[in-house]
C-alpha positions in Angstrom: 79.1 49.9 104.9 79.5 52.4 107.6 82.0 52.6 110.4 85.2 53.8 112.1 87.7 51.6 110.5 90.7 53.2 112.3 92.3 53.7 108.8 92.4 56.6 106.4 90.7 56.0 103.1 94.0 56.0 101.2 95.4 53.2 103.3 96.2 50.0 101.4 93.7 48.0 103.4 90.8 50.4 102.7 91.8 50.6 99.0 91.9 46.8 98.8 88.5 46.5 100.6 86.9 49.0 98.1 88.4 47.2 95.1 87.3 43.8 96.3 83.7 45.0 97.1 83.4 47.5 94.3 82.1 50.1 96.8 82.4 53.9 96.4 83.8 56.3 99.0 81.5 59.0 100.3 84.4 61.4 101.0 85.4 63.7 98.1 87.9 65.6 100.1 89.5 65.8 103.5 90.1 68.5 106.0 93.9 68.7 106.3 93.7 70.2 109.8 92.3 66.9 111.1 95.0 65.3 113.1 95.8 61.8 111.8 93.3 62.0 109.0 89.7 60.8 108.5 89.0 57.4 110.0 85.2 57.3 109.7 83.8 56.2 106.4 80.6 55.5 104.5 81.0 53.2 101.5 78.1 52.6 99.1 77.3 50.6 95.9 77.4 51.9 92.4 73.5 51.8 92.4 73.5 55.0 94.5 75.1 58.4 94.4 76.2 60.4 97.4 74.5 63.8 97.3 75.6 65.1 100.7 78.4 64.2 103.1 79.5 66.1 106.2 81.7 65.6 109.3 79.8 66.2 112.5 81.6 68.2 115.1 80.8 69.2 118.7 81.1 72.8 120.0 84.9 72.4 120.5 85.2 71.3 116.8 86.1 67.7 117.7 84.9 65.2 115.2 82.1 63.1 116.6 80.8 61.4 113.5 79.7 61.7 109.9 76.5 61.9 108.0 75.7 61.2 104.3 72.6 61.4 102.1 72.2 59.0 99.1 69.8 58.5 96.3 69.3 55.9 93.6 71.2 56.8 90.4 69.0 57.9 87.6 68.5 55.2 85.0 67.2 57.4 82.1 67.3 55.8 78.7 70.1 57.0 76.4 68.9 58.0 72.9 
């Protein structure tokens, strides 16, 4: 699920959404100088792992989007 939900990832609505859908959040941290907090999100299932996440900014450092890279989780047998 990808989008601008107009809510921060710690809002009750987003937390409830993630709990109900069992989706993971791509963001591992936030930039505190972002006014109002992060509103764009990429959520993904437990079958994947996020290996790259970045906010995209224009030349004036305004946030214009986000990008993420994902891969299937390794399912190696456990001895």
